[in-house]
C-alpha positions in Angstrom: -141.8 -136.8 153.9 -145.4 -135.7 154.6 -146.4 -132.9 152.2 -147.6 -129.7 153.8 -151.4 -129.5 153.4 -152.7 -126.8 151.0 -155.4 -124.6 152.5 -158.9 -125.4 151.3 -160.1 -124.1 147.9 -162.8 -121.9 149.5 -160.2 -120.3 151.7 -158.0 -119.7 148.7 -160.8 -117.8 147.0 -160.9 -115.4 149.9 -157.2 -115.1 150.3 -156.0 -111.6 151.1 -152.3 -110.5 151.2 -151.9 -107.5 153.4 -148.3 -106.2 152.6 -148.7 -102.5 152.4 -146.5 -101.2 155.3 -145.4 -97.6 155.7 -142.5 -95.9 157.2 -142.9 -93.8 160.3 -142.1 -90.1 159.9 -139.7 -90.1 162.8 -137.8 -92.6 164.9 -139.7 -93.8 168.0 -137.8 -95.5 171.0 -140.8 -98.0 171.2 -140.6 -99.0 167.5 -138.9 -102.5 167.1 -139.5 -103.0 163.4 -137.3 -101.4 160.8 -136.8 -101.5 157.2 -133.7 -102.6 155.1 -132.3 -99.0 155.7 -132.8 -99.3 159.5 -135.7 -96.8 159.6 -138.7 -97.5 161.7 -141.8 -98.9 160.0 -145.3 -99.8 160.9 -148.3 -101.5 159.4 -151.2 -99.5 157.8 -153.8 -98.6 160.4 -156.3 -101.4 160.6 -154.0 -104.1 159.3 -152.0 -104.9 162.5 -152.6 -108.6 163.3 -153.9 -109.5 166.8 -151.8 -111.4 169.3 -153.9 -114.5 168.6 -153.2 -114.2 164.8 -149.5 -113.7 165.4 -149.3 -116.9 167.5 -151.2 -118.9 164.9 -149.1 -117.5 162.1 -146.0 -119.1 163.7 -143.8 -116.5 161.8 -140.0 -116.8 161.7 -137.9 -114.2 160.2 -135.0 -116.6 159.2 -135.2 -120.3 158.7 -131.6 -120.7 157.4 -131.9 -119.9 153.6 -131.5 -116.7 151.6 -134.0 -115.3 149.1 -131.8 -113.8 146.2 -132.7 -111.8 143.1 -129.4 -110.8 141.6 -130.9 -108.6 138.9 -132.7 -106.5 141.6 -129.7 -106.5 144.1 -131.9 -108.3 146.5 -130.5 -110.7 149.1 -132.5 -111.3 152.3 -133.2 -114.0 154.8 -136.0 -116.4 154.0 -138.4 -116.8 156.9 -141.7 -118.6 157.1 -145.3 -118.1 158.2 -148.8 -119.7 157.9 -152.0 -118.2 156.4 -154.3 -117.2 159.2 -157.9 -116.3 158.8 -157.5 -116.3 154.9 -154.9 -113.6 155.4 -151.1 -113.3 154.8 -149.6 -110.5 156.8 -145.8 -110.8 157.2 -144.6 -109.4 160.7 -141.2 -108.2 159.5 -139.8 -105.9 156.8 -136.4 -107.2 156.1 -137.2 -110.8 155.2 -139.0 -112.8 152.5 -141.4 -115.4 153.9 -142.2 -118.9 152.6 -146.0 -119.6 153.0 -145.9 -123.0 154.8 -149.6 -124.0 154.4 -150.0 -123.0 150.8 -148.4 -125.0 148.0 -145.4 -127.2 148.6 -142.2 -126.8 150.8 -138.8 -126.1 149.2 -137.7 -129.7 149.3 -140.7 -130.5 147.0 -140.2 -127.6 144.7 -140.1 -129.7 141.6 -143.6 -131.2 142.4 -145.7 -128.1 143.0 -145.8 -124.4 143.6 -143.8 -122.6 146.2 -145.3 -119.3 147.6 -143.2 -116.5 148.9 -144.4 -113.2 150.3 -142.7 -110.0 151.4 -143.4 -106.4 152.3 -142.8 -103.3 150.1 -143.1 -100.0 151.8 -144.2 -96.4 150.9 -141.6 -94.0 152.3 -139.3 -96.9 153.1 -137.4 -99.9 151.7 -138.6 -103.5 152.1 -137.5 -106.4 150.1 -140.5 -105.9 147.8 -139.3 -102.4 146.8 -136.5 -104.0 144.9 -139.0 -105.9 142.8 -141.7 -103.4 141.9 -141.8 -100.7 139.3 -144.2 -98.1 140.8 -144.6 -95.9 137.7 -145.5 -98.7 135.3 -147.3 -100.7 138.2 -145.5 -103.8 137.1 -142.3 -105.8 138.0 -138.8 -104.5 137.7 -137.7 -108.0 136.7 -137.3 -109.0 133.0 -138.5 -112.4 131.8 -135.6 -114.9 132.5 -134.3 -113.1 135.6 -133.1 -115.5 138.2 -134.6 -115.9 141.7 -132.5 -118.2 144.0 -133.6 -119.7 147.2 -130.9 -122.0 148.7 -130.0 -124.6 146.1 -133.1 -123.9 143.9 -133.1 -121.4 140.9 -136.2 -120.3 139.1 -136.5 -118.1 136.0 -139.0 -115.3 135.8 -141.9 -116.1 133.4 -144.2 -113.1 134.0 -146.0 -110.7 136.4 -149.5 -109.6 137.3 -150.8 -106.5 139.3 -154.1 -107.5 140.9 -156.3 -105.9 143.6 -155.6 -107.3 147.0 -159.2 -108.5 147.5 -159.2 -110.2 144.0 -156.0 -112.1 144.6 -157.8 -115.3 145.7 -159.9 -115.2 142.6 -156.8 -115.7 140.4 -157.4 -119.5 140.2 -154.4 -120.0 137.9 -152.0 -118.8 140.6 -153.2 -121.6 143.0 -153.3 -124.7 140.8 -150.8 -127.5 141.2 -148.1 -126.3 138.7 -144.9 -128.3 138.9 -141.7 -126.4 139.6 -143.4 -123.0 139.9 -142.5 -120.1 142.3 -145.1 -117.4 143.0 -143.8 -114.3 144.7 -146.3 -111.7 146.1 -145.6 -108.2 147.4 -147.5 -104.9 147.6 -147.6 -102.7 144.6 -147.0 -99.2 145.7 -148.8 -96.3 144.0 -147.2 -93.4 142.1 -149.2 -90.8 144.1 -147.8 -92.2 147.5 -151.3 -93.2 148.8 -152.0 -96.5 150.5 -151.4 -99.5 148.3 -154.4 -101.4 147.1 -152.9 -103.8 144.7 -150.5 -106.8 144.9 -147.7 -107.5 142.5 -147.4 -111.2 141.6 -144.3 -112.5 140.0 -144.3 -116.0 138.5 -141.1 -118.1 137.8 -140.2 -121.6 136.8 -137.7 -123.9 138.4 -134.6 -124.7 136.3 -132.2 -126.1 139.0 
């Protein structure tokens, strides 16, 4: 099987993950995106992708697998998307998304790094809210916690909170590490202001 191409090193250095959506204060008949509780949500002002970016992203909310973290009571569909213009910006708030053009696909998980991204919300509940500890600005997952996608199981090895604009500079997250999973979501802030950091959780394949 032909391996999915990894985006260029220069592009990785500039990579930005925009996953700091927020919940609308009141339901709106025109709102079509909702969180895990069914409440309407929208992206932060200035982060809404253009129609052209959405088309090139080729985002799908469910590609037939589940993303599960039993310790965090998280079980959501696994979708897929592409990095576009050095930016990862999931369109939905109830799925995790495999990044197709970064790392390796699921069927090659033992040979490289699989990247998964998802939204967390301020004022709402996205998949990432199950993983973040807002007060400590870290992960809720203990080392050794299971992350399961389809027939694959990884055990958590660590976490890192990093500024969104500095994510691409974390070279160790983008090397060719066999059997690794990297999960990225937005780290919400204790004061409820707009998120400026990403939480990165790493895990190692065991099955």
